N, C-alpha and C positions, 0 to 999 in steps of 0.2 A: 654344696646343696644339690641334691638330686631330685628331679621331678619324675615321678613315675606315672605315666598316663596309659590307660587302657586304649585299645584301638576304638572302642565305642566313644570315649571321651574326645579323642582326636577327630573322629568323624563328626561328633556333635559340634565341636568347636569350628571345624571347617564349614559345616552347614551354616552355622550362626554367622560366620564371616561372609559367606556367600549371600545370605539373606541381607545383611547390612549393606553390602555393595549393590545388590539389586534395588533395594529401596532408595539408596542415594541416587543411583542413575535414573530411577523413575521420577524422583523428585526434581532433578534437573531437567528432564524432558518435559514435565508438566510446567515448570517455570518458563522454560524456553517457548512452549506453545502459548502460554498466557501472554508472554512479552510480545510475541509476533502478532497475536490477535489485538493487543492494545495498540501496537504501532499501526496496524491496518486500519483500525477504527479512527485513530487520531489523524491519519492521512486523509481520510474521507472528510472529516470535520474541517480540517485545515483547507482543503480544496473547496469546500462549500463556502467557507468564510471568504476566500479570495474571490470566488465568483460573485458573491453578493456585493463585496466591496467595489469590484470593478464594474458591475452593472450599475451601482449607485453613482459612480463617477461618471459613467457614460450618460446616465439620465440627467445628472446635474449639468453637465456641459450642454447637452441638448436643450434643456430648459433655459439655461442662460442665453443661448444663441437665439432661441425663439422669442424670448421676452425682451431682449435688448437690441437685437439687430433686425433689419428688414431686408438684408441682402439675400436674394434667392439662391445664388450659387453656394454661398456659405451653408445655407440650410440644407441643400441637397448633400453636400460633403458631410455635414454633421449627422444626417440621417443615413447616408449610404455607407460610410466608413465602418461603423460597428457591424453592419450587415455583411460586408465583405470579409471582415475579420472572422465573424461567426460561421460564414459559409466555408471559409478556408479550413478552420478548425474542425468542423463537422465532416467535411469531405475527407480531410486526412485521417480522421479517427475511424471513419467507416469504410475506408478503402483497404482492401486486402492486397498487400504488395508482395507477399511470399507465400507461395503454395507449398504445403508439406510435400516433401518428396518421398517416393516409395523406397523402402529400405531393401537392400539385397540380403542374401543369405549371409549370416554372420555379423551383420551390422547391429550395433546396440545403440 
């Protein structure tokens, strides 16, 4: 069995194959971009949930200490410890520890 193709038919087949490959790659890029966006938004929601849960736990402990105990030192510890943790986290998050260096010629 012999297949006789004209140069136009070969060129059209190659163009169609190129078009299929380009569409496939474009689809995978879109899917990857959508997956990255979904992961980023899920991270934010997860972080917000953990923050709310931890805040509720701290408020619950503080409420228990204030309603059940009359010891002044324990009250100061219960009020001061969450403030110290929050101050540490905020200071660490807002402190710049590494300045970008100037690049020389040829550095990428």
